[in-house]
MARFI-615334 format. One record per residue (C-alpha): x, y, z; residue in one letter. Coordinates in steps of 0.25 Angstrom, whole numbers, padded with zeros to 4 digits, always signed. Layout:
BEGIN
XYZA
...
END
This chain:
BEGIN
-0053+0558+0371M
-0046+0553+0384S
-0036+0541+0383S
-0046+0533+0392N
-0057+0535+0381A
-0048+0531+0370V
-0044+0518+0379L
-0059+0516+0381D
-0061+0516+0366V
-0050+0505+0364F
-0055+0497+0375E
-0069+0497+0370K
-0064+0493+0356Y
-0056+0481+0362Q
-0068+0476+0370K
-0076+0477+0357A
-0066+0469+0350R
-0066+0458+0361V
-0081+0458+0362Q
-0082+0457+0346F
-0072+0445+0345V
-0077+0438+0357Q
-0091+0439+0352K
-0087+0434+0338V
-0080+0422+0344A
-0092+0419+0352E
-0101+0420+0340L
-0092+0411+0331A
-0095+0400+0341T
-0109+0399+0335R
-0111+0394+0321P
-0123+0402+0318Q
-0115+0415+0319N
-0104+0411+0310I
-0111+0416+0297D
-0114+0429+0303A
-0100+0431+0308L
-0094+0428+0295Q
-0104+0437+0288G
-0100+0449+0297A
-0086+0447+0293G
-0081+0442+0306V
-0067+0437+0300M
-0063+0451+0296R
-0067+0456+0310L
-0059+0445+0317L
-0046+0446+0309R
-0041+0459+0315P
-0044+0454+0329L
-0035+0443+0328L
-0024+0453+0329L
-0030+0461+0340D
-0021+0466+0352V
-0031+0459+0362V
-0028+0444+0363P
-0042+0441+0367S
-0047+0447+0354I
-0037+0439+0346Q
-0041+0426+0353Q
-0056+0429+0351S
-0054+0433+0337A
-0047+0420+0334A
-0057+0411+0341M
-0068+0418+0333A
-0061+0415+0320L
-0058+0401+0324G
-0073+0398+0327R
-0077+0405+0314L
-0067+0397+0306A
-0071+0384+0313N
-0085+0386+0308H
-0083+0385+0293S
-0073+0384+0282D
-0079+0397+0276D
-0075+0405+0289L
-0062+0397+0290A
-0059+0402+0276E
-0062+0416+0280D
-0052+0415+0291V
-0042+0411+0280V
-0046+0422+0270A
-0045+0433+0281N
-0031+0429+0283E
-0033+0427+0298I
-0024+0414+0299L
-0011+0421+0297P
-0015+0431+0308Q
-0018+0419+0317L
-0005+0412+0314V
+0003+0425+0315Y
-0001+0428+0329S
-0003+0414+0334L
+0011+0412+0340G
+0011+0424+0349D
-0003+0423+0355Q
-0008+0417+0368N
-0014+0403+0369R
-0028+0409+0368F
-0026+0415+0354Y
-0018+0403+0350K
-0030+0394+0352K
-0039+0403+0345A
-0030+0405+0333A
-0027+0390+0332T
-0042+0388+0333Y
-0044+0397+0320V
-0033+0389+0313L
-0040+0376+0316R
-0053+0381+0312S
-0048+0385+0299V
-0040+0373+0296A
-0051+0363+0299K
-0060+0366+0287H
-0052+0362+0275S
-0038+0359+0270P
-0038+0373+0263E
-0040+0380+0276L
-0031+0372+0283A
-0020+0375+0273Q
-0023+0390+0275A
-0020+0388+0290V
-0007+0381+0286V
-0004+0392+0276D
-0006+0403+0287S
+0006+0397+0294G
-0003+0392+0305A
+0002+0378+0306L
+0015+0382+0312Y
+0008+0391+0322S
-0001+0379+0325L
+0011+0370+0327T
+0017+0380+0336T
+0004+0380+0345C
+0006+0365+0347L
+0018+0369+0356E
+0009+0379+0364D
+0008+0378+0379F
-0007+0379+0379D
-0014+0366+0376P
-0025+0373+0369G
-0016+0380+0359V
-0010+0366+0356K
-0024+0360+0354E
-0029+0371+0345S
-0017+0370+0337A
-0017+0355+0335A
-0031+0356+0331W
-0028+0366+0320A
-0016+0357+0316I
-0025+0345+0315G
-0035+0352+0306Y
-0024+0356+0297I
-0018+0342+0296A
-0032+0335+0294S
-0035+0340+0280H
-0024+0334+0271N
-0010+0329+0271Q
-0004+0342+0266A
-0009+0350+0278L
-0005+0338+0288A
+0009+0339+0282H
+0009+0354+0285N
+0006+0351+0300V
+0017+0340+0300V
+0027+0350+0294D
+0023+0361+0304A
+0028+0351+0315G
+0014+0349+0322A
+0015+0334+0323V
+0025+0333+0334P
+0019+0344+0342L
+0005+0337+0341L
+0011+0325+0347V
+0017+0333+0358L
+0003+0339+0360C
-0004+0326+0361I
+0005+0323+0373Q
-0001+0335+0381E
-0011+0332+0392P
-0022+0340+0386E
-0032+0330+0380L
-0038+0339+0370T
-0024+0342+0365L
-0021+0328+0363K
-0034+0326+0355R
-0032+0337+0346V
-0017+0333+0343C
-0021+0318+0341A
-0031+0323+0331S
-0021+0332+0324A
-0011+0321+0323L
-0022+0312+0317S
-0025+0323+0307D
-0010+0324+0303I
-0008+0309+0301C
-0020+0305+0294K
-0016+0309+0280H
-0003+0301+0277T
+0007+0292+0282A
+0017+0303+0282E
+0009+0312+0291L
+0006+0300+0300A
+0020+0297+0301Q
+0023+0311+0305A
+0014+0309+0317V
+0020+0296+0321V
+0034+0302+0320D
+0030+0313+0329A
+0027+0302+0340G
+0012+0303+0340A
+0008+0289+0341V
+0014+0285+0354P
+0006+0297+0361Y
-0007+0294+0353L
-0007+0279+0355A
-0009+0279+0371P
-0020+0289+0369M
-0029+0278+0363V
-0032+0274+0377Q
-0035+0289+0382H
-0048+0291+0389E
-0052+0303+0381D
-0060+0298+0369F
-0057+0311+0360K
-0042+0309+0361L
-0044+0294+0358K
-0051+0298+0346R
-0040+0306+0340Q
-0029+0296+0344V
-0036+0284+0338C
-0038+0292+0325A
-0024+0297+0325C
-0018+0284+0327L
-0027+0279+0315A
-0022+0290+0306Q
-0008+0286+0309I
-0010+0271+0307A
-0018+0271+0294K
-0007+0276+0285H
+0005+0265+0285E
+0008+0252+0293V
+0020+0259+0299D
+0011+0270+0305L
+0001+0260+0310A
+0013+0252+0317E
+0016+0265+0324V
+0002+0266+0330V
+0002+0251+0333V
+0015+0251+0340E
+0010+0263+0349A
+0002+0251+0355E
-0012+0256+0352I
-0017+0242+0353F
-0025+0237+0360P
-0029+0251+0366S
-0035+0256+0353I
-0044+0244+0352L
-0051+0248+0365R
-0054+0261+0358C
-0064+0253+0349L
-0072+0252+0362K
-0071+0267+0365D
-0084+0274+0369N
-0081+0285+0359D
-0085+0280+0345A
-0074+0289+0338V
-0063+0283+0347V
-0067+0269+0343A
-0068+0272+0329K
-0055+0279+0328N
-0049+0267+0336A
-0055+0258+0325A
-0049+0267+0314T
-0035+0266+0321C
-0036+0251+0322I
-0040+0250+0307R
-0028+0258+0302E
-0019+0249+0310V
-0025+0236+0306A
-0025+0239+0291K
-0010+0239+0289H
-0004+0225+0292T
-0008+0211+0297P
+0001+0213+0309E
-0007+0226+0313M
-0020+0219+0311A
-0015+0207+0319K
-0011+0217+0330L
-0025+0223+0331I
-0031+0209+0332V
-0021+0204+0342N
-0025+0216+0351A
-0040+0212+0350G
-0043+0222+0339G
-0051+0213+0330S
-0062+0210+0342A
-0061+0225+0345A
-0064+0230+0331L
-0075+0220+0329V
-0082+0224+0342D
-0080+0239+0337Y
-0087+0236+0324V
-0098+0229+0331L
-0101+0241+0340K
-0099+0252+0330S
-0106+0256+0318S
-0105+0265+0306G
-0092+0272+0302N
-0086+0268+0316A
-0086+0254+0312R
-0078+0256+0299L
-0063+0257+0305P
-0065+0244+0313A
-0072+0237+0301I
-0060+0240+0293M
-0050+0236+0304A
-0057+0223+0304I
-0055+0222+0289G
-0041+0226+0289Y
-0037+0215+0300I
-0045+0204+0293A
-0038+0207+0280A
-0024+0203+0284F
-0025+0189+0287S
-0034+0177+0290E
-0030+0177+0304T
-0034+0192+0306L
-0047+0190+0299A
-0050+0178+0308L
-0047+0187+0320A
-0059+0196+0315I
-0068+0184+0313I
-0065+0179+0327V
-0067+0193+0333S
-0081+0191+0327K
-0078+0202+0317G
-0087+0197+0306V
-0100+0201+0312Q
-0097+0216+0314P
-0093+0217+0300L
-0106+0210+0295R
-0113+0220+0304L
-0106+0232+0297S
-0110+0226+0284L
-0124+0224+0288L
-0127+0236+0297E
-0119+0248+0291E
-0126+0258+0282K
-0113+0264+0276D
-0107+0257+0265D
-0093+0260+0268H
-0094+0253+0281I
-0100+0241+0275K
-0089+0241+0264A
-0079+0241+0276A
-0086+0229+0282A
-0087+0222+0269A
-0072+0224+0267W
-0069+0219+0281A
-0078+0207+0279I
-0070+0203+0267G
-0057+0204+0274Q
-0062+0195+0285V
-0068+0184+0276G
-0058+0183+0264R
-0047+0175+0271H
-0052+0161+0272S
-0065+0152+0272S
-0066+0154+0287D
-0065+0169+0286H
-0075+0169+0275A
-0085+0160+0283R
-0085+0169+0294A
-0090+0180+0285I
-0100+0171+0278A
-0106+0166+0291E
-0109+0180+0295A
-0117+0181+0282D
-0109+0192+0277I
-0108+0188+0263L
-0122+0191+0261R
-0120+0205+0267L
-0109+0208+0257L
-0117+0203+0245I
-0128+0213+0250A
-0118+0224+0250C
-0114+0220+0236L
-0129+0220+0231K
-0133+0232+0237D
-0134+0243+0227E
-0132+0254+0238G
-0119+0248+0242S
-0107+0257+0239S
-0096+0252+0229Q
-0086+0250+0241D
-0096+0241+0248L
-0099+0233+0236V
-0084+0232+0232R
-0080+0228+0246K
-0092+0218+0248S
-0088+0212+0235K
-0073+0210+0238R
-0077+0204+0252S
-0087+0194+0246L
-0077+0189+0236K
-0066+0187+0247A
-0075+0180+0256I
-0082+0172+0246I
-0069+0167+0241N
-0066+0161+0255K
-0080+0157+0259C
-0084+0143+0261T
-0097+0146+0268H
-0106+0139+0258Y
-0119+0145+0264E
-0114+0159+0263A
-0109+0157+0249L
-0122+0151+0244E
-0130+0162+0250N
-0121+0173+0244A
-0122+0166+0231L
-0136+0170+0229R
-0135+0184+0234E
-0122+0188+0228A
-0121+0197+0216P
-0114+0190+0204A
-0100+0194+0207G
-0100+0188+0221T
-0108+0176+0216Q
-0095+0173+0207R
-0087+0173+0219H
-0096+0164+0227I
-0097+0154+0215L
-0082+0154+0214E
-0081+0150+0229Q
-0092+0139+0227F
-0084+0134+0215S
-0072+0132+0224N
-0080+0126+0236L
-0090+0117+0230L
-0080+0107+0223P
-0075+0103+0237N
-0087+0102+0245D
-0099+0093+0243S
-0107+0099+0254Q
-0105+0112+0248A
-0110+0107+0235R
-0123+0101+0241K
-0126+0114+0248S
-0124+0122+0235F
-0134+0114+0229V
-0144+0113+0241K
-0143+0128+0243Q
-0147+0131+0229G
-0134+0137+0226C
-0131+0128+0214L
-0144+0131+0208Q
-0142+0146+0210Y
-0128+0145+0204T
-0133+0138+0192L
-0141+0151+0189T
-0130+0161+0190L
-0123+0158+0177D
-0136+0163+0170E
-0137+0175+0178I
-0122+0178+0177N
-0114+0171+0166P
-0101+0175+0172E
-0104+0165+0183L
-0106+0153+0174K
-0092+0147+0175P
-0093+0147+0191L
-0107+0141+0190V
-0102+0130+0181E
-0090+0128+0190K
-0100+0126+0202I
-0109+0117+0194S
-0097+0108+0192D
-0098+0104+0206N
-0111+0098+0205F
-0116+0086+0197P
-0122+0090+0184A
-0136+0085+0187E
-0136+0094+0200I
-0132+0106+0191V
-0142+0103+0181N
-0153+0101+0191Y
-0150+0115+0197Y
-0148+0122+0184S
-0158+0133+0180P
-0159+0125+0167K
-0163+0112+0173Y
-0178+0117+0177A
-0179+0123+0163K
-0175+0110+0157G
-0185+0102+0165L
-0196+0111+0160L
-0191+0109+0146D
-0192+0094+0148N
-0206+0096+0153L
-0210+0103+0140D
-0204+0092+0132N
-0210+0081+0140H
-0222+0073+0135Q
-0230+0066+0146P
-0234+0052+0144A
-0248+0051+0141V
END
């Protein structure tokens, strides 16, 4: 056989390998092919091709593996079981940008599924190779590496610490300053995944100087970037007041308030989340938000949103109102009571209604004026309905009960209290009676109304229904002449009937 014939055989073999690996990579793009590929032992066949002498074959093999691993955790586990990760890591540093992107794609596809698989990626030594890729000249390599790092960090605190220890955070901060938009997005997301777990991890992101670069991006025109930036700032701010102060000092207000009106719902929700995480820490931060126009912006957002999108803004309103009478009044002046009422009335999910019930309590608990604003909106009745609904969650019942108690203890709106008395369960009735016992001695008009509206008559029946209320019933009765009490007593009518039985008509 001539040398040309020999070369021809090898050339055909090379073409066959190229065709095979490219076809597998193509087939792996369609989910319906995955099971068949797995059944055919595709992992075993692709592994040696990662070490092929032809770069294009290596790249295609890595891309095929990435697509397979991305599809399911079973296939990702196959990648680990076939010891493919060390091969990828070993050759990562010496390869061209195309291979690096394909290899990092495999790593991220494995790492995303579970903490165990992410740990396998770390154990393979990939984390330091990925960190090195953040310094690559090619933006696509940086992006793919940042994506993998974010997936690793997202699972738990320990893995996020591994990322920090590998020196990835300063490089991510450098990458976020690059002009490529997709790279900025992925790096902001990765930083968010790192700092979400603990204050220590968030501090590492702050110490790397991330916040001054993130904060101006709140105003960026790209909504996908704004999503990640608002989320990252929220994850930093949530842990401690010192971290929240760093976010505030980066001058995100009032810019982030404008994000509440963003056309993208995720941007708006993430902005509301960030505001909530800032507002919860101190009265000073809550006041800063209010002074920047935050109370009106949050109220408007709750009115225009629904479902889980409402939740962070409802909680932000509650946090602001909780700190002081003045801040709670700012919520009332901003017409914040009505959207809270609507959330309690309209929402189907109990966890949202529970948040609204809690926020209502924070607004109404400070003074009689605050409680009146709640009472005039007919919210006491709605809270009582939540208490009495057998389908209400324990959390909703608990928060409704606490809010009712706090508001009733400050409420001087007699009509609302009178209506609530008839509808409320025994525990809440006790609080209402206690409030009436405090109010009636000093208000003759209230005493007249209490009688005319039938509340005295109803109250006099309660000690028979619930003996525990008897001391309060007697205390309220002491505010009225004995003949009035006797007249409206349930025993009065019975006494009249007894007298009728004993009465002998004149003949």
